[in-house]
N, C-alpha and C positions, 0 to 999 in steps of 0.2 A: 497568328494561329499557334505558333509554337509556345509563346508566352502564355496564352490562354490555356493550352494543354498542360504546361508545367505547373501553372497555378491550380488547375483542377486536380492534378496528381498530388500536389502538395496538400491540398485540403482533404483528399482521400486518406493520405498517409497519417493525418492527424487523428483519424478514427482508429482507435486501438483495437476495437472489436473487429473491425473490417481487416486490419493488417493481420491480426491473428488468424482469422478464417483464411485468408489468402496464404499464410504460412502453412496451415494444415493441408490446404489444397496442394501446395508444392510438395510437402512430404509425401502425400499420397501418390503424386505423379512420379516423383523419383523412385519410390518404392515399387510401384507397379510397372512402370516402363523401363526402369533400370535394373529390375530384379533384385533390388536391395530390400528384401522383405523385412529386415530387421528394423528399418526405419519406421514401420507401422507402429512400433512400440512408442514413438513420439506422440502418437494421437492420444495416449492415455493422459497426456498433460492437460487436455481439454477439460478434465474433471476439475481443475482448479477454476475454470470458468462456470461450469455447470453446477457445481455444489457450493452452497453459501459458505459452509464451514471451511472448506479448503480456500475459497476465496478470501476469507477472514485471515487465514494463516498467511496467505501470500501477500495480503495488504499489511499485515504486521511486519513483514520483512521489507517490503517496498517502501513503507513510510519513513523509516530511519535510514534509508539507503545511503545518503550523503555521509551521515555519521559512521555508518558501518564501513563505508569505502575508506574514509579518513583513518579510521581505526586500523584497517588492514594495511594501509600505506605506512602508518606509524609502526606496526609490527614489522614490516620489511625493513624500515630504517633502523630499528633497534637490532634486528637480526643481522643487518649488515655491519653494524658497529661490533657486535659480539664476534662476527665472522673475522673482522679485521684483527681484533685482539687475539682470537684463536689462531689465525694465520701467522701472526707475528710471534706469539709466545708458545703456543701449544700445537704447532704444526705436526710434530712427530706423533703426539698422542692422539691427534685426530686421524692418523694413518691416511688412507686414500682419500678421505672426504675433503682434505684441504690442502692437497699437494700442489695444485695448479695456480690458482689465484683466488682472490677474495670474493669475486662473483660466483665461482663454482662453490666455494665454501658456504656462501650465503644460501644458495639454492639447496645444497645438501642439508643445511641445517633446517631450513624451512620444511623440506620434505621428510628427511629421516627423523627430525626432531618432533614431528607431529603424527607421523604414522604409527608410532608405538602406542602402547597403552598409557605411558606417562610421558607427558610433554617435558622435554629436557635434552640435555646432551649426553646422557649416560649411555644411550645405544650407539653412540658414534665414537666416543672417546675411551681410551684405555682406563681400566680401573685404577683409581688413586687411593693409596693407603696413607694412614698418618705418618708412617715411617719414611715416606719419599720426601725429598728436600723441597719440592714445590707443592706440598700439601695444602698450605694456607691459600696460596693463589688458586689452586684448582677448586678448593672448596668454595671460595668467594665467587669464582667464575661460574661454576655450575649451579650453585643455589641462587645466585642473583638472576641468572637467566631463567630459572624455574619460577621465581617470584615474579619477575616483570613480565615474562611471556606466558607462562602457564597459569598464573593466578590473576594478575592484574588486567592484561589485555583480553584474554579469553572471557573473564567474568565481566569485562566491560562490554564485549559483544553480546553475551547472554543478557546482561542488564538492559542494553538497548532494545533487544527484541521483546523482553518481558515488559518493559515500559510501554512499548508500542501496542502490545496485546492489551495492557490495562487501559491505555487511552481509547483504543478502539471500543473495548467493552463499555467504558463509562459514556463513549459517544453513543453507542447503541441504546444503552439504558436511558440516556437523556432524551434520545429521539422517541423511543417507545413511550416514555413518560409524557412527553409533550403531545404526541398523538392521542393519548388516552385522556388528557386533561384540558386539552385546547382544540377548538375547531380548526380544521385543516385550512379552510380558505380564509376565513375573517379573523382567526387567531383570538377568538373570544373565549373566556374561561368557561369550563364546563359547568361549574356551579351556577353561573349566571344563566346559561342556557337551560339548564334543568329547573332552575327556580321560575323562569318565565314560562317554560312549557307546563309545568306543573299547575301554575295558576290558570292556565288555559284548558286544563283538563287533558293534557297529552301525556301518555305514558312514555317512559324511556325517551325523554326530550332530547338528550344528546344524540342518540342513534337517529331519532326522527329528523333532527336538524341536518345531520351529515348525509342522510340518505335522500331526503325530499326536498329540503330547503337549499342546501349548498353542496350538492353532490360534486365531488372533485372530478369524477369522470365526465360529468356534464361540461365542466369547464375545459377539460382536455379535448372533449369532442368538438367544442367551439373553436379551439385553436386549430385543430385538424380541418375543420370546415373552412376556416380562413385560408389555410394552405392550399386546400383543394380548389377553392372557388377561384374563377378568373378575376383578376384585380379590376378590370373594367365593369364588372358586375357588383362591385362592393356598394353597400349602402354607406351613408355618412358615418354612422357609429362603427360599422365594420372596418372602414378605412382608418378610422381613429385608433381602434383597438389594435389593428394589424401593425400600424406604425409603432404603437407603444410595445407591442411584443417583439418587433424586430430590434427595438432599441434596448431590450431587456428591462423595461419599465413596467412596474406592476400597479401603476396607479389606477388602472382600469378595473382592478379586483376590488371587492368590498372589504378591505382590511379594516378590521374593528367595527364593522357594520353588519347587521342582519335585519331583514324585515320582520322576522319573528320578535326580536327584541325591540326594534323601533315601534312596532304596533302596540306592544305592552306599554312602553314608555308614553305613547300617544294617549292610550286609554286612561292612564293615571293623571294625565293633564286635564 
């Protein structure tokens, strides 16, 4: 019994939409019964699920998540190296930011170095002038950090997100182009359907075929019918189709076939 319950909970947790709705319910419960009304502001995050444009933005960030995460890890490693150099050579010029240890210096560089308008170390370190003895070392240290972190790493993050947006846009355009030039169920070219329909005197053959000959919602209704109908009442074809549906096999669908096209081919013979 416990194993079955755990398995059922595990399958429910795989449904991201259900988990998100449960999280919203928890937010409402904590805000209402705990008098933490500021938590109600979290409900606005649901706009990312309700609005397709915001969902696209979220998808563009989620798609390259692994690359973004490793880029952030690389940024922390590089910052730690610069913190070690600064702690050893420029501790006094860092003032209170690097007085204790390298870890504290790393955290200060990550926070103070990015919270300002310009990414770099200038907001943390004392001003260096050409007349100072360590001017070459300071110049190389400050400028190299700005180039590596402020230009290369941050532009890498921006590039990953922009590329993800571009990939999503191309995918959406390809999907829209496929839906407008190919039948949804049988994947037959639109020109073929229009030519056959025109020969039979049917106007708007592609729309007619999609609406009356191979309506996708009719196939969806049939699948729901199989799920709602008791299995012991299945006919032979229904049992065969249900088995294929459960196995993720689409052989029962008329891929590459249409009675409208086959009838026209038979008339030509």
